[in-house]
Backbone bond lengths (Angstrom), bond angles and torsions (degrees), N, CA, C in turn:
res aa  C-N    CA-C-N  psi(-1)  N-CA   C-N-CA  omega(-1)  CA-C   N-CA-C  phi
1 P - - - 1.471 - - 1.509 109.86 -
2 G 1.345 116.25 138.69 1.455 120.48 179.41 1.495 112.79 86.57
3 Q 1.312 119.93 -7.81 1.471 122.75 178.44 1.489 109.61 -109.41
4 G 1.361 116.36 138.22 1.441 121.50 178.98 1.536 110.60 -71.83
5 V 1.304 115.50 138.26 1.470 120.39 179.71 1.517 107.71 -118.56
6 T 1.333 116.52 123.19 1.450 121.34 177.99 1.501 111.11 -86.48
7 V 1.317 115.61 123.06 1.479 120.97 -178.75 1.513 108.45 -106.19
8 A 1.317 115.77 122.66 1.463 121.32 178.83 1.506 111.86 -67.11
9 P 1.309 118.40 135.88 1.493 119.20 178.42 1.510 111.19 -64.00
10 P 1.307 116.82 146.24 1.473 119.00 177.40 1.504 112.15 -60.83
11 T 1.290 115.07 144.95 1.503 119.60 -176.82 1.505 113.32 -96.43
12 N 1.360 117.89 -3.47 1.439 118.96 -176.36 1.543 111.17 -118.61
13 V 1.355 114.51 31.21 1.464 117.85 -179.05 1.559 108.80 -70.00
14 R 1.334 115.73 130.77 1.462 119.63 179.49 1.493 110.13 -77.47
15 R 1.311 116.62 142.52 1.448 123.08 179.31 1.529 108.57 -75.67
16 G 1.313 116.87 128.48 1.443 120.28 -179.50 1.498 112.83 -68.84
17 V 1.337 116.60 152.00 1.462 121.27 179.05 1.518 109.43 -62.09
18 G 1.312 116.95 126.83 1.463 121.36 176.98 1.502 114.13 89.14
19 S 1.338 117.40 -8.99 1.460 120.01 179.09 1.512 111.36 -84.42
20 G 1.315 116.20 156.51 1.449 121.33 179.11 1.505 112.76 -68.29
21 P 1.324 119.13 149.06 1.460 122.41 179.24 1.519 112.18 -70.25
22 T 1.326 116.37 130.12 1.464 118.81 175.63 1.529 110.37 -81.86
23 S 1.313 115.30 166.61 1.504 118.97 177.84 1.518 109.90 -62.96
24 E 1.339 116.82 -32.17 1.477 119.71 178.09 1.494 110.54 -65.15
25 Y 1.326 116.23 -43.19 1.472 120.82 179.42 1.537 110.32 -63.66
26 E 1.352 115.22 -41.99 1.471 119.23 178.25 1.522 112.24 -61.00
27 N 1.343 115.41 -39.35 1.458 120.02 -177.32 1.529 111.76 -72.70
28 T 1.322 117.08 -34.44 1.460 119.61 -179.00 1.540 113.47 -84.85
29 H 1.341 116.92 -13.90 1.471 120.82 177.83 1.536 109.01 -130.75
30 P 1.313 118.70 61.23 1.482 120.29 -172.71 1.534 113.16 -63.91
31 V 1.336 116.40 -43.28 1.471 119.29 -177.08 1.525 110.07 -66.98
32 R 1.324 116.51 -47.87 1.444 121.01 179.80 1.535 111.72 -60.16
33 S 1.318 115.84 -43.66 1.465 120.11 179.89 1.516 110.55 -65.74
34 Y 1.318 117.44 -43.60 1.480 120.09 -179.57 1.527 111.25 -61.53
35 L 1.344 115.30 -47.67 1.468 118.76 -178.28 1.524 111.79 -63.93
36 W 1.333 115.30 -36.45 1.481 117.95 -179.66 1.514 111.34 -70.24
37 R 1.323 115.87 -41.01 1.460 120.70 178.29 1.544 110.00 -61.94
38 H 1.311 115.43 -37.33 1.457 120.65 -176.97 1.535 110.29 -111.87
39 R 1.298 117.30 41.58 1.454 122.28 -172.78 1.519 111.29 -65.97
40 V 1.314 117.48 -37.01 1.462 120.16 179.77 1.529 110.48 -67.55
41 G 1.355 115.16 -46.90 1.454 119.71 177.76 1.519 112.02 -62.12
42 S 1.320 116.97 -35.88 1.460 121.88 -178.79 1.560 109.50 -67.15
43 I 1.351 115.04 -44.41 1.459 118.45 179.58 1.512 111.14 -65.38
44 V 1.310 116.56 -45.13 1.461 121.64 179.79 1.525 109.62 -61.11
45 S 1.304 117.74 -44.58 1.470 120.57 179.53 1.524 112.27 -63.57
46 A 1.377 116.82 -44.48 1.434 120.28 179.72 1.521 111.73 -63.44
47 L 1.329 117.82 -42.06 1.471 120.42 179.86 1.508 110.66 -67.89
48 S 1.338 117.09 -37.48 1.483 119.96 -178.97 1.543 109.89 -65.73
49 I 1.348 117.05 -42.42 1.453 120.98 178.58 1.506 110.37 -64.99
50 F 1.342 116.47 -46.66 1.464 122.33 -177.96 1.517 111.31 -60.72
51 L 1.315 116.98 -46.96 1.470 120.61 -178.79 1.526 110.45 -72.47
52 G 1.324 116.99 -38.43 1.454 121.48 -178.09 1.504 112.00 -63.82
53 L 1.329 118.14 -41.77 1.460 121.56 179.97 1.512 112.04 -60.55
54 A 1.353 116.32 -36.98 1.470 120.08 -178.98 1.525 111.65 -61.54
55 W 1.353 117.05 -30.43 1.440 121.61 -177.05 1.516 112.58 -98.29
56 V 1.321 117.22 -30.92 1.452 120.67 179.69 1.527 112.38 -72.06
57 A 1.340 115.17 -36.35 1.492 120.46 -177.17 1.526 112.89 -57.15
58 P 1.348 120.37 -52.34 1.482 118.91 -179.77 1.529 111.81 -67.85
59 L 1.353 117.31 -32.66 1.420 120.44 178.19 1.508 111.69 -64.76
60 A 1.358 116.06 -42.30 1.470 120.56 176.45 1.521 112.04 -63.08
61 A 1.349 115.91 -41.30 1.446 119.72 -179.22 1.501 110.20 -66.29
62 S 1.334 120.10 -38.58 1.444 123.23 179.80 1.519 111.61 -65.90
63 L 1.310 116.87 -24.51 1.463 121.08 178.54 1.542 111.34 -89.45
64 G 1.361 115.17 -0.86 1.447 118.93 176.95 1.506 116.32 79.63
65 V 1.369 116.61 21.43 1.460 118.81 -176.79 1.539 112.58 -119.96
66 G 1.315 117.78 3.26 1.479 116.41 -176.63 1.502 114.61 -159.96
67 G 1.329 118.89 48.20 1.466 121.38 177.65 1.491 112.21 -59.83
68 G 1.320 117.43 -47.52 1.462 120.44 178.78 1.512 112.55 -65.42
69 F 1.325 115.49 -38.23 1.478 120.89 177.90 1.505 109.48 -61.57
70 Y 1.314 118.49 -45.82 1.484 121.93 179.78 1.537 110.43 -60.44
71 N 1.305 117.53 -45.42 1.488 121.98 -178.51 1.534 108.57 -62.15
72 A 1.324 116.48 -41.65 1.456 118.39 -178.95 1.501 113.20 -66.13
73 V 1.351 116.50 -45.24 1.473 121.01 178.68 1.525 110.19 -64.98
74 H 1.317 116.49 -44.69 1.454 120.22 -177.52 1.543 110.01 -61.48
75 S 1.324 117.47 -40.90 1.457 121.11 179.32 1.535 110.18 -66.87
76 A 1.322 117.22 -42.42 1.473 120.28 -178.47 1.515 111.10 -64.26
77 Y 1.323 117.09 -39.43 1.455 120.57 -174.77 1.528 112.69 -75.89
78 R 1.328 114.67 -9.17 1.487 119.14 176.40 1.511 110.99 -62.50
79 I 1.337 116.18 -20.34 1.476 120.71 -179.71 1.524 109.58 -65.69
80 V 1.335 118.22 -34.37 1.439 121.08 -174.71 1.528 115.02 -110.93
81 C 1.319 117.80 -2.65 1.468 120.25 -175.41 1.542 109.66 -145.98
82 D 1.336 116.72 142.28 1.476 119.42 -179.84 1.545 111.13 -75.00
83 Q 1.333 118.14 -20.14 1.481 124.00 171.08 1.540 112.77 57.76
84 I 1.325 116.78 39.21 1.476 119.22 174.13 1.520 107.50 -69.55
85 P 1.328 118.65 121.19 1.476 121.16 -174.69 1.526 113.10 -56.73
86 E 1.343 117.55 -36.84 1.458 119.67 -179.71 1.522 113.31 -67.11
87 R 1.322 116.60 -14.72 1.453 121.02 -179.45 1.513 112.09 -110.40
88 S 1.309 116.73 16.66 1.457 121.60 -179.74 1.530 110.86 -123.12
89 A 1.319 115.28 154.88 1.469 117.88 174.18 1.519 107.87 -71.26
90 Q 1.340 115.61 161.70 1.466 120.64 179.50 1.544 108.85 -118.39
91 L 1.299 116.68 133.97 1.467 122.58 174.39 1.515 108.35 -128.07
92 G 1.335 117.32 118.45 1.424 120.78 178.24 1.542 111.83 61.79
93 G 1.297 117.65 30.17 1.469 121.03 179.54 1.516 114.44 83.59
94 L 1.327 117.49 2.23 1.458 121.69 179.78 1.499 111.17 -116.41
95 P 1.321 119.11 142.26 1.487 120.98 179.59 1.555 109.20 -72.00
96 V 1.321 114.52 139.31 1.479 120.62 171.30 1.501 109.03 -60.96
97 C 1.339 115.68 149.83 1.468 120.30 -172.51 1.523 113.65 -72.31
98 L 1.372 118.62 -6.81 1.473 122.41 174.15 1.521 107.50 -126.09
99 C 1.302 116.31 140.56 1.468 120.88 177.43 1.521 109.07 -72.26
100 W 1.324 115.74 174.54 1.470 119.37 -176.55 1.537 110.65 -63.09
101 R 1.326 118.62 -38.06 1.501 120.66 -178.78 1.509 109.12 -65.12
102 C 1.329 118.12 -47.49 1.455 120.18 -179.75 1.542 111.47 -66.41
103 T 1.326 115.64 -37.05 1.466 117.71 176.03 1.531 110.97 -60.64
104 A 1.334 117.05 -40.33 1.455 121.67 179.76 1.521 110.97 -69.35
105 I 1.326 117.81 -34.46 1.460 121.27 179.06 1.522 110.87 -67.00
106 Y 1.346 115.90 -52.11 1.482 120.47 -174.91 1.509 109.99 -76.46
107 G 1.347 117.92 -38.61 1.473 120.99 177.69 1.510 111.84 -67.18
108 G 1.375 115.38 -39.53 1.451 119.87 176.94 1.493 112.39 -65.75
109 S 1.352 117.70 -39.71 1.445 121.85 176.93 1.519 111.72 -60.85
110 L 1.326 116.20 -42.20 1.442 120.91 178.40 1.542 111.72 -64.46
111 F 1.314 115.83 -50.70 1.471 120.22 -177.07 1.531 111.46 -65.37
112 L 1.343 117.10 -48.50 1.445 119.49 -178.39 1.530 112.84 -69.80
113 G 1.348 116.67 -30.85 1.465 119.95 174.81 1.498 112.60 -63.84
114 V 1.343 115.71 -39.95 1.460 119.64 177.05 1.552 109.51 -69.00
115 L 1.325 118.72 -42.06 1.447 122.40 176.31 1.536 110.66 -58.31
116 Y 1.322 116.94 -44.68 1.454 121.27 -179.14 1.529 109.12 -60.74
117 T 1.325 118.39 -45.03 1.461 122.23 -177.18 1.496 111.00 -66.26
118 V 1.340 117.39 -43.50 1.469 120.06 -179.97 1.536 109.87 -65.70
119 G 1.351 116.87 -42.40 1.438 119.95 179.02 1.514 113.12 -64.11
120 R 1.327 115.80 -36.68 1.468 120.76 178.57 1.511 111.36 -69.63
121 D 1.308 118.10 -49.59 1.474 123.11 -174.74 1.516 112.83 -71.89
122 R 1.322 117.14 -34.01 1.492 120.68 -175.80 1.521 111.93 -102.04
123 K 1.351 115.56 4.02 1.463 120.66 177.72 1.534 111.94 54.10
124 I 1.321 117.44 50.20 1.453 122.30 -177.79 1.520 108.44 -86.08
125 G 1.319 115.84 117.30 1.450 120.92 -172.90 1.495 115.34 -62.61
126 W 1.334 118.64 -40.40 1.457 119.85 -175.83 1.514 114.14 -70.39
127 L 1.360 116.27 -6.56 1.445 121.00 176.39 1.538 111.47 -100.48
128 D 1.307 118.10 8.06 1.473 120.67 -179.57 1.545 111.88 -60.20
129 W 1.334 116.25 -31.31 1.464 119.61 178.93 1.510 111.32 -60.75
130 L 1.342 117.63 -31.40 1.473 122.03 -178.10 1.506 110.47 -83.49
131 K 1.354 117.17 -28.77 1.456 121.44 -175.64 1.517 111.95 -81.95
132 S 1.302 118.29 -17.19 1.488 120.16 -177.11 1.536 109.94 -75.85
133 S 1.334 115.26 132.14 1.457 121.04 -177.99 1.534 112.79 -74.37
134 I 1.317 117.26 150.20 1.466 121.11 175.20 1.491 109.98 -124.45
135 S 1.306 117.16 159.03 1.483 122.39 179.70 1.510 112.05 -82.90
136 A 1.326 116.99 168.90 1.453 122.02 179.34 1.553 111.94 -61.65
137 P 1.341 118.22 -42.29 1.502 117.04 176.51 1.516 112.10 -61.62
138 M 1.340 117.59 -37.78 1.477 120.33 177.62 1.513 111.47 -66.32
139 L 1.352 116.69 -36.13 1.468 121.43 176.05 1.526 109.91 -59.04
140 L 1.322 116.65 -41.75 1.449 120.74 -179.28 1.544 110.43 -62.25
141 L 1.305 116.74 -34.20 1.468 120.21 177.29 1.539 111.36 -65.71
142 Y 1.333 115.37 -38.70 1.462 119.49 176.68 1.518 112.19 -65.22
143 V 1.334 115.59 -34.20 1.471 120.87 -177.40 1.533 112.10 -83.16
144 L 1.338 116.59 -18.46 1.484 121.28 -174.82 1.523 112.93 -56.01
145 P 1.351 122.18 -46.24 1.451 120.50 -178.32 1.570 111.92 -59.68
146 L 1.342 115.08 -41.05 1.481 118.34 179.26 1.520 110.01 -64.96
147 T 1.343 116.50 -39.78 1.467 120.34 -179.40 1.525 110.60 -64.57
148 L 1.311 116.50 -44.30 1.481 120.66 179.89 1.543 110.70 -64.73
149 D 1.340 115.25 -37.42 1.461 118.67 178.73 1.528 111.58 -64.06
150 G 1.329 115.18 -43.87 1.460 118.87 178.89 1.518 113.07 -68.47
151 L 1.348 116.14 -42.57 1.461 119.18 -177.21 1.524 111.23 -67.84
152 S 1.318 117.44 -32.85 1.444 120.72 -179.22 1.540 111.29 -62.32
153 H 1.328 115.10 -34.76 1.490 119.25 176.26 1.514 109.61 -76.38
154 A 1.339 116.45 -46.65 1.491 120.33 -177.08 1.523 111.46 -60.14
155 A 1.325 117.61 -35.68 1.472 121.67 -177.52 1.537 112.28 -86.80
156 G 1.347 116.92 -2.10 1.454 120.44 178.56 1.467 115.12 77.63
157 W 1.359 117.89 17.48 1.461 121.34 -179.85 1.531 112.64 -76.86
158 R 1.336 115.33 -16.68 1.459 120.31 179.93 1.535 108.97 -123.56
159 S 1.291 115.35 166.13 1.441 121.87 -175.85 1.524 111.04 -56.93
160 G 1.314 115.95 141.18 1.474 121.70 -177.26 1.543 114.40 -97.21
161 I 1.303 115.10 -160.71 1.482 119.31 -173.05 1.505 112.71 -68.71
162 A 1.350 117.63 -18.41 1.459 120.26 178.47 1.515 111.59 -61.71
163 D 1.338 118.00 -27.68 1.446 122.28 -179.18 1.513 111.75 -107.29
164 A 1.348 118.07 15.18 1.443 120.72 -174.74 1.540 112.49 -61.16
165 N 1.320 116.96 -36.38 1.468 121.28 -177.87 1.550 112.04 -100.52
166 S 1.315 116.90 18.47 1.467 120.67 179.97 1.521 109.26 -67.00
167 S 1.324 116.73 153.98 1.455 120.81 173.66 1.521 113.17 -82.62
168 D 1.332 115.99 -6.94 1.450 121.84 178.94 1.520 110.94 -71.10
169 F 1.322 117.47 129.06 1.489 123.00 -176.93 1.517 110.65 -58.70
170 W 1.346 118.50 -37.51 1.431 121.75 -173.87 1.539 113.21 -85.41
171 L 1.321 117.15 -15.84 1.450 119.13 -176.92 1.530 112.91 -106.62
172 S 1.307 117.06 -31.71 1.454 121.27 -175.39 1.514 112.73 -62.62
173 W 1.347 116.39 153.00 1.464 122.32 170.76 1.496 112.07 -104.12
174 G 1.327 116.64 6.86 1.462 119.51 -177.29 1.493 114.10 -75.51
175 M 1.339 117.70 177.18 1.437 122.26 -179.58 1.536 109.88 -64.26
176 F 1.355 113.28 139.07 1.442 124.19 178.06 1.545 112.84 71.57
177 S 1.303 117.57 9.63 1.473 121.13 172.64 1.540 107.27 -83.58
178 A 1.343 116.20 170.22 1.451 121.00 179.60 1.507 111.11 -59.92
179 D 1.325 115.67 -42.09 1.467 120.15 -178.76 1.517 110.63 -62.84
180 W 1.320 116.86 -44.32 1.479 122.27 179.73 1.517 110.57 -59.29
181 W 1.344 117.04 -47.72 1.452 120.96 179.68 1.508 111.84 -63.97
182 L 1.347 118.03 -44.91 1.466 120.63 -179.06 1.511 111.69 -61.06
183 R 1.340 117.14 -42.61 1.450 120.11 -178.15 1.550 110.27 -62.77
184 I 1.306 117.34 -42.32 1.474 120.26 -176.57 1.541 110.57 -76.29
185 I 1.322 118.65 -43.50 1.431 120.03 -176.58 1.529 110.66 -67.55
186 T 1.333 118.21 -45.32 1.469 118.94 179.90 1.542 111.47 -65.65
187 A 1.310 116.83 -33.37 1.476 120.21 176.62 1.534 110.31 -65.96
188 L 1.336 117.80 -40.55 1.440 120.47 -179.57 1.507 111.86 -68.76
189 V 1.360 116.96 -38.61 1.452 119.36 176.11 1.536 111.57 -61.10
190 A 1.328 115.90 -44.20 1.474 118.93 176.44 1.513 111.78 -62.45
191 T 1.295 117.30 -37.30 1.475 120.79 179.45 1.529 111.44 -66.12
192 I 1.313 117.89 -37.76 1.459 121.07 176.64 1.526 109.42 -59.44
193 G 1.316 116.56 -46.44 1.452 120.63 178.98 1.520 111.30 -63.04
194 A 1.341 117.75 -40.11 1.471 119.75 178.45 1.513 112.95 -62.41
195 V 1.341 116.57 -41.99 1.468 120.48 179.44 1.544 110.22 -65.99
196 K 1.304 117.04 -44.00 1.460 121.77 -179.41 1.531 111.75 -65.82
197 F 1.333 116.20 -30.71 1.459 119.16 177.68 1.500 113.48 -82.46
198 L 1.327 118.26 -41.70 1.466 122.20 -170.97 1.538 112.08 -86.45
199 C 1.309 118.56 -48.58 1.484 120.92 -170.54 1.534 113.59 -60.01
200 P 1.341 119.33 -47.28 1.459 118.12 177.68 1.544 113.13 -60.48
201 R 1.311 115.71 -33.26 1.465 118.16 179.23 1.516 111.19 -72.80
202 L 1.329 118.04 -35.67 1.447 120.77 174.51 1.520 110.47 -63.11
203 D 1.309 117.14 -40.05 1.471 121.22 178.29 1.528 110.59 -62.75
204 K 1.362 115.59 -41.25 1.465 118.82 -179.02 1.542 110.30 -67.61
205 L 1.320 116.53 -41.46 1.462 119.25 177.84 1.505 112.86 -64.94
206 G 1.346 116.16 -33.32 1.463 118.69 -178.40 1.496 115.12 -93.29
207 S 1.354 117.30 8.92 1.458 118.13 -176.72 1.530 112.71 -64.55
208 V 1.342 118.83 -25.81 1.470 120.23 179.84 1.508 111.48 -68.11
209 Y 1.341 117.96 -17.73 1.445 121.54 179.04 1.539 111.35 -87.87
């Protein structure tokens, strides 16, 4: 009694929602903190590797240095792509592991994500259209053309695989045919919506960092 007692602060205090990360939190969650601080770089790196493997694998196999590697990558990417050969680019006589639509989706996400980041950090005015956030209903409008394009094939409303190699511009699935252009353009439109919807929200969530 009468003597001051120093009480050590608790070491397991939870960080409040919306509050800045303390040094203790950073030290106890190093991987999570690093990835969040470098979230843009992490996403860009992951997309670059994912997209690059799809194109490097057939090229390596055509050079005779990676047949097993190509088979492994091609099988793994089947989870995210239907991989119809007539709808994929060809490298060395082998189809790329992602079809044109998926290539446009992931490639567009990578390119537009980098544009968004550069426009945000360097305050580039002509990129303001990409930096402005959109609502979920507006995102659905961006995705609608891609959905209609996919459903029209699935429902049999458009020509099927029997005409995939046709010389007719409207029936063929080859490069520069109507189908090729529709798959790429609708995928890019959907990707623009995804970037405008997701990136501003990621920035808002990461503002405490």
